[in-house]
C-alpha positions as a Markdown table, in Angstrom:
| # | Residue | x | y | z |
|---|---|---|---|---|
| 1 | Met | -12.6 | -3.0 | -4.2 |
| 2 | Tyr | -14.7 | -6.2 | -4.2 |
| 3 | Glu | -13.4 | -9.4 | -5.7 |
| 4 | Leu | -15.6 | -12.4 | -5.2 |
| 5 | Val | -12.7 | -14.9 | -4.6 |
| 6 | Leu | -10.1 | -12.6 | -3.2 |
| 7 | Gly | -10.3 | -14.2 | 0.2 |
| 8 | Glu | -9.6 | -17.6 | -1.2 |
| 9 | Val | -6.7 | -16.3 | -3.3 |
| 10 | Val | -5.1 | -14.5 | -0.4 |
| 11 | Ser | -5.5 | -17.5 | 2.0 |
| 12 | Glu | -3.8 | -19.7 | -0.6 |
| 13 | Ala | -0.9 | -17.4 | -1.2 |
| 14 | Gln | -0.3 | -16.0 | 2.3 |
| 15 | Gly | 2.9 | -17.3 | 3.8 |
| 16 | Gly | 4.0 | -18.7 | 0.5 |
| 17 | Asn | 4.7 | -15.8 | -1.7 |
| 18 | Leu | 2.4 | -13.2 | -0.2 |
| 19 | Phe | 3.2 | -11.5 | 3.1 |
| 20 | Phe | 1.6 | -8.6 | 5.0 |
| 21 | Phe | 3.6 | -6.2 | 7.1 |
| 22 | Tyr | 2.6 | -3.0 | 8.8 |
| 23 | Lys | 6.0 | -1.3 | 8.9 |
| 24 | Ser | 7.9 | -0.5 | 5.7 |
| 25 | Arg | 11.3 | -1.2 | 7.3 |
| 26 | Arg | 10.4 | -4.9 | 7.3 |
| 27 | Ser | 8.2 | -5.1 | 4.3 |
| 28 | Asn | 10.6 | -4.6 | 1.5 |
| 29 | Thr | 13.3 | -7.1 | 2.3 |
| 30 | Gly | 13.6 | -9.1 | -0.9 |
| 31 | Ala | 10.3 | -7.9 | -2.3 |
| 32 | Asp | 9.8 | -7.7 | -6.1 |
| 33 | Ala | 6.6 | -5.6 | -5.6 |
| 34 | Ile | 5.0 | -3.7 | -2.7 |
| 35 | Phe | 1.3 | -2.9 | -2.6 |
| 36 | Ile | 0.1 | 0.0 | -0.4 |
| 37 | Ser | -3.4 | -0.2 | 0.9 |
| 38 | Met | -4.8 | 2.6 | 3.1 |
| 39 | Asn | -7.7 | 5.0 | 3.5 |
| 40 | Thr | -7.8 | 7.9 | 0.9 |
| 41 | Pro | -10.4 | 10.4 | 2.2 |
| 42 | Ala | -11.5 | 13.3 | 0.0 |
| 43 | Lys | -9.3 | 16.4 | 0.0 |
| 44 | Thr | -10.5 | 19.1 | 2.4 |
| 45 | Tyr | -8.5 | 21.9 | 0.6 |
| 46 | Gly | -7.3 | 23.1 | -2.8 |
| 47 | Val | -8.2 | 21.9 | -6.3 |
| 48 | Gly | -10.6 | 18.9 | -6.0 |
| 49 | Lys | -11.7 | 19.8 | -2.5 |
| 50 | Gly | -14.5 | 17.4 | -1.4 |
| 51 | Met | -14.1 | 15.2 | -4.5 |
| 52 | Ala | -10.4 | 14.2 | -5.2 |
| 53 | Ala | -8.6 | 11.7 | -3.1 |
| 54 | Asn | -6.2 | 13.0 | -0.5 |
| 55 | Leu | -3.0 | 11.0 | -1.3 |
| 56 | Lys | -0.9 | 12.6 | 1.5 |
| 57 | Tyr | -0.5 | 9.3 | 3.5 |
| 58 | Ile | 0.2 | 7.2 | 0.4 |
| 59 | Glu | 2.9 | 9.6 | -0.6 |
| 60 | Leu | 4.5 | 9.7 | 2.8 |
| 61 | Tyr | 4.5 | 5.9 | 3.1 |
| 62 | Ala | 6.0 | 5.6 | -0.4 |
| 63 | Leu | 8.8 | 8.0 | 0.6 |
| 64 | Gln | 9.4 | 5.9 | 3.7 |
| 65 | Ile | 9.6 | 2.7 | 1.6 |
| 66 | Ala | 12.0 | 4.4 | -0.8 |
| 67 | Ser | 14.3 | 5.6 | 2.0 |
| 68 | Val | 14.9 | 2.0 | 3.2 |
| 69 | Ser | 14.8 | 0.2 | -0.2 |
| 70 | Thr | 18.0 | -1.4 | -1.4 |
| 71 | Thr | 17.0 | -2.0 | -5.0 |
| 72 | Asp | 14.8 | -0.3 | -7.7 |
């Protein structure tokens, strides 16, 4: 993803209403939304092998966030 002014927007908002965490146990305290950003390599097996994104790690992280969330 490339956004021309993304760096400026992030710099302005960081620490105000935008925070970055690397561990989900801290990241969802009082959050209205959580964005997950990580590598999604191509699948190496099954339907879509070599073309479709492997979402394994996104799914695992989402389940971890859900396990510690206190709201919907």
